[in-house]
C-alpha positions in Angstrom: 1.2 -2.3 11.4 0.6 -0.3 8.1 -1.8 -3.0 6.8 -3.7 -2.9 10.1 -4.0 0.9 9.9 -5.8 0.5 6.6 -8.0 -2.2 8.1 -9.0 0.2 10.8 -9.8 2.9 8.3 -12.1 0.6 6.4 -13.8 -0.7 9.6 -14.6 3.0 10.3 -16.1 3.4 6.9 -18.5 0.5 7.3 -19.0 0.3 11.0 -22.2 2.4 11.2 -23.7 0.7 8.2 -23.7 -2.7 9.8 -23.8 -2.0 13.6 -25.1 1.5 14.1 -22.8 1.8 17.1 -20.4 4.4 15.9 -17.7 3.8 18.6 -14.7 4.3 16.4 -13.6 8.0 16.5 -13.6 10.0 13.3 -9.8 10.1 13.1 -9.8 6.3 12.6 -10.6 7.1 8.9 -7.0 8.4 8.7 -5.7 4.9 9.1 -5.2 5.5 5.4 -1.8 6.7 6.5 -0.9 3.1 6.3 -0.8 3.4 2.6 1.7 6.3 2.8 3.9 4.1 5.0 3.6 1.3 2.5 4.8 3.6 -0.3 7.8 4.8 1.6 8.7 1.2 2.5 8.4 0.2 -1.2 10.8 3.0 -2.2 13.2 1.8 0.5 13.0 -1.9 -0.4 13.5 -1.3 -4.2 16.8 0.5 -3.6 18.1 -1.3 -0.5 17.2 -4.9 -1.4 15.1 -5.7 -4.5 17.2 -3.7 -7.1 20.6 -4.7 -6.0 22.6 -7.1 -8.2 19.8 -7.8 -10.7 19.0 -6.8 -14.2 15.9 -4.9 -15.2 14.0 -8.0 -16.5 14.8 -10.1 -13.5 13.7 -7.2 -11.3 10.4 -6.8 -13.1 9.9 -10.6 -13.1 10.3 -10.7 -9.3 8.1 -7.6 -8.7 5.3 -8.9 -11.0 5.5 -12.2 -9.2 5.2 -10.5 -5.9 2.2 -8.4 -6.9 0.1 -10.1 -9.5 -0.7 -13.7 -8.4 -2.3 -12.9 -5.0 -3.9 -9.8 -6.4 -5.5 -11.8 -9.2 -6.7 -14.5 -6.8 -8.6 -11.9 -4.7 -9.8 -10.0 -7.7 -11.2 -13.2 -9.2 -13.1 -13.7 -5.8 -14.5 -10.2 -6.1 -15.5 -10.8 -9.8 -17.3 -14.1 -8.8 -19.2 -12.2 -6.1 -20.1 -9.4 -8.5 -21.4 -11.9 -11.0 -23.3 -14.2 -8.6 -24.7 -11.5 -6.2 -24.3 -8.0 -7.7 -26.2 -6.4 -4.8 -23.4 -7.4 -2.4 -20.8 -5.5 -4.4 -19.5 -2.2 -3.1 -21.0 0.8 -4.8 -17.6 1.9 -6.2 -17.3 -1.4 -8.1 -20.7 -0.8 -9.8 -19.2 1.9 -11.9 -18.2 0.9 -15.4 -14.7 -0.5 -15.3 -12.2 -2.1 -17.6 -11.6 -5.7 -16.5 -8.3 -5.9 -18.4 -7.0 -2.7 -17.0 -8.1 -3.8 -13.5 -6.3 -7.1 -13.7 -3.1 -5.6 -15.3 -3.1 -2.6 -13.0 -3.2 -0.1 -15.9 -4.3 3.4 -15.0 -8.0 4.0 -15.6 -10.6 6.7 -14.8 -12.2 4.4 -12.2 -11.1 2.2 -9.3 -10.0 -1.3 -10.2 -12.3 -4.2 -9.6 -10.6 -4.8 -6.3 -10.8 -1.2 -5.1 -7.6 -1.3 -2.9 -5.7 -2.1 -6.1 -5.4 1.6 -6.8 -2.3 1.6 -4.7 -0.8 -1.2 -6.7 -1.2 0.8 -9.8 1.2 3.3 -8.2 3.5 0.5 -7.2 3.7 -0.9 -10.7 4.5 2.6 -12.0 7.4 2.9 -9.6 8.7 -0.5 -10.5 8.7 0.4 -14.2 10.6 3.6 -13.5 13.2 1.8 -11.3 13.6 -0.9 -14.0 14.5 1.9 -16.5 17.1 3.1 -14.0 18.5 -0.4 -14.0 18.4 -0.8 -17.7 20.2 2.5 -18.4 22.5 2.0 -15.5 21.5 5.3 -14.0 22.6 5.8 -10.4 19.6 6.0 -8.2 20.4 9.5 -6.9 20.7 11.0 -10.4 17.6 9.1 -11.6 15.5 10.5 -8.7 16.6 14.0 -9.5 15.9 13.7 -13.2 12.6 12.0 -12.6 11.5 14.8 -10.3 12.5 17.5 -12.7 10.7 15.8 -15.6 7.5 15.4 -13.5 7.6 19.1 -12.6 8.1 20.1 -16.2 5.2 18.0 -17.4 2.9 19.4 -14.8 3.9 23.0 -15.6 3.7 22.6 -19.3 0.5 20.7 -19.8 -1.8 20.8 -16.7 -5.0 20.3 -18.7 -3.6 17.3 -20.4 -2.5 15.9 -17.1 -5.9 16.3 -15.6 -7.6 14.6 -18.6 -5.3 11.6 -18.9 -5.4 8.7 -16.3 -1.8 7.8 -17.3 -0.5 11.4 -17.0 -2.5 11.8 -13.7 -0.7 8.8 -12.3 2.7 9.7 -13.6 2.5 13.2 -12.0 0.6 12.2 -8.8 2.2 13.7 -5.6 2.2 10.3 -4.0 5.2 9.5 -6.1 7.2 11.7 -3.7 6.7 9.0 -1.0 8.5 6.4 -3.1 11.3 8.9 -3.6 11.5 9.5 0.1 11.9 5.8 0.7 14.6 5.5 -1.9 16.5 8.4 -0.3 16.3 6.7 3.0 17.7 3.6 1.4 20.7 5.5 -0.1 21.5 6.8 3.4 21.2 3.4 4.9 23.4 1.8 2.2 26.0 4.4 2.9 25.7 3.8 6.6 25.0 7.6 7.0 22.1 7.8 9.5 22.8 10.6 11.9 20.0 11.8 14.2 18.0 8.6 13.8 16.5 8.6 17.3 15.3 12.2 17.1 13.9 11.5 13.6 12.0 8.5 14.8 10.5 10.3 17.8 9.6 13.3 15.6 8.2 11.0 12.9 6.0 9.1 15.3 4.8 12.2 17.1 4.0 13.9 13.7 2.2 10.9 12.4 0.0 10.6 15.5 -0.7 14.3 15.5 -1.6 14.3 11.8 -3.9 11.3 12.1 -5.6 12.4 15.4 -5.9 16.1 15.0 -4.4 17.8 11.9 -6.1 15.6 9.1 -9.6 15.8 10.8 -9.1 19.6 11.4 -8.3 20.1 7.7 -11.1 17.8 6.6 -8.7 16.0 4.4 -11.2 13.2 3.7 -13.1 15.5 1.4 -10.3 17.6 0.2 -9.7 17.7 -3.6 -6.0 18.0 -2.8 -5.9 14.9 -0.5 -2.9 13.3 -2.3 -0.8 16.5 -1.9 -1.7 16.9 1.7 -1.1 13.3 2.7 2.5 13.5 1.3 3.1 16.3 3.8 1.2 15.1 6.8 1.7 11.3 6.5 4.5 10.7 4.0 7.2 12.8 5.6 6.5 11.4 9.1 6.5 7.9 7.6 9.9 8.5 6.0 11.3 9.7 9.4 10.0 6.5 11.1 11.4 4.2 8.4 14.8 6.1 8.6 14.9 5.6 12.4 14.0 1.9 12.3 16.6 1.0 9.6 19.2 3.0 11.4 18.5 1.1 14.5 19.1 -2.2 12.6 22.6 -0.9 11.8 23.3 -0.2 15.4 21.9 -3.5 16.8 23.9 -6.6 16.3 21.7 -9.3 14.7 18.4 -7.5 15.3 15.4 -9.7 15.9 11.8 -8.5 15.8 9.2 -10.2 17.8 8.0 -13.4 16.1 4.4 -12.3 15.9 5.3 -8.9 14.3 7.4 -10.8 11.7 4.4 -13.0 10.9 2.1 -10.0 10.6 4.6 -8.5 8.2 4.7 -11.7 6.2 1.0 -11.8 5.9 0.5 -8.0 5.4 0.2 -7.9 1.6 -2.4 -10.7 1.6 -4.2 -9.0 4.6 -4.3 -5.8 2.7 -5.9 -7.4 -0.3 -8.5 -9.6 1.5 -9.5 -7.4 4.4 -12.4 -5.5 2.7 -14.0 -8.8 1.6 -13.6 -10.2 5.1 -15.0 -7.2 7.1 -17.9 -6.9 4.6 -18.8 -10.6 5.2 -18.5 -10.2 9.0 -20.6 -7.0 8.9 -23.4 -8.7 6.9 -23.5 -11.7 9.3 -23.5 -9.4 12.3 -26.3 -7.3 10.9 -28.4 -10.4 10.6 -27.5 -11.8 14.1 -27.9 -8.4 15.8 -30.2 -6.3 13.7 -30.5 -3.6 16.3 -26.8 -3.1 16.4 -25.4 -0.9 19.2 -22.1 -0.3 20.9 -21.6 -4.0 21.7 -22.1 -5.0 18.1 -19.7 -2.3 17.0 -17.0 -3.5 19.4 -17.5 -7.1 18.3 -17.3 -6.0 14.6 -14.1 -4.1 15.2 -12.3 -6.8 17.2 -13.5 -9.7 15.0 -12.8 -7.7 11.9 -9.2 -7.0 12.8 -8.5 -10.6 13.9 -10.3 -12.2 10.9 -8.6 -9.9 8.4 -5.2 -11.0 9.7 -6.1 -14.6 9.9 -7.5 -14.6 6.4 -4.2 -12.9 5.3 -2.3 -15.6 7.0 -4.3 -18.3 5.3 -3.8 -16.8 1.8 -0.1 -16.2 2.4 0.6 -19.7 3.7 -1.6 -21.6 1.3 -1.2 -19.6 -1.9 1.2 -16.6 -1.8 4.3 -18.3 -0.3 4.1 -21.4 -2.5 3.5 -19.3 -5.6 6.4 -17.0 -4.8 8.7 -20.0 -4.3 7.7 -21.5 -7.6 8.1 -18.2 -9.4 11.5 -17.6 -7.9 12.5 -21.0 -9.0 11.2 -20.3 -12.5 13.1 -17.0 -12.5 16.4 -18.7 -11.7 15.8 -21.3 -14.5 15.1 -18.5 -17.0 18.1 -16.5 -15.9 20.4 -19.6 -16.2 19.0 -20.4 -19.7 19.8 -16.9 -21.1 23.1 -16.3 -19.3 
């Protein structure tokens, strides 16, 4: 669902350009809240699943294997399009960028070649910090407190240097708090201390809907220079409440089973997130040729086909590339671990 919120946001961004229908409401832009939900989920998964019983190098190997191969595949597709038909490339990609920084997800002053990769730069930063916790055997709770205090000290001591440095800007970005929220939810979940989960879930869903539909548009967050700080409050905290309620429900339900289709959408979600901009751009260009006058009908078709095609493309990439690659990398990781043990 988080991935499809982001798809909806990008459909809103380009709908009028291709179809001139404008049927998506302005609050559809705030499907960007799907990213905040992703970040909270990432913090939860690192502590609850990925970081348990592994060493720092094995943890990084698995995280790199999860992120880079599919990201590189889609980035190479974007690079090929940029070289073959530069006029088809999004304006944000026409800015001077560093290819090596883009492919390695190193902080830069511009967006990566694959623009949605900016979120993965944050992901890799969190993975590195968590690997340090594992290497130094720092308890997660203590590590989070120390990490937060260090970030506050850096921001207070050298605000000008933070603003001028892509790396320091990333390190001190408010969105880091969303990973921390997810990690705290995981600590509660591991300790089986999840009181008030139902109330938290209802409050979180209500707050998330209210923020997306009313509060964010009312505050014009899309153009706010403090968007990252605001989104932690209006999207991040509600997302943490929702995740808290859902994982608590799993504790209370014997052998919980989600609907098969939702599980499949979740399996495809990373690939869907990476490919959807390419997919909806291609659909938009085709539709603009077939229905040059556009209109509400063209817009509705664009939205419905765009959502369906983005998920189907994600499914294809996941089944044909991502899953086989992950299986191979996990096998290689087990071999390397046994060789050095």
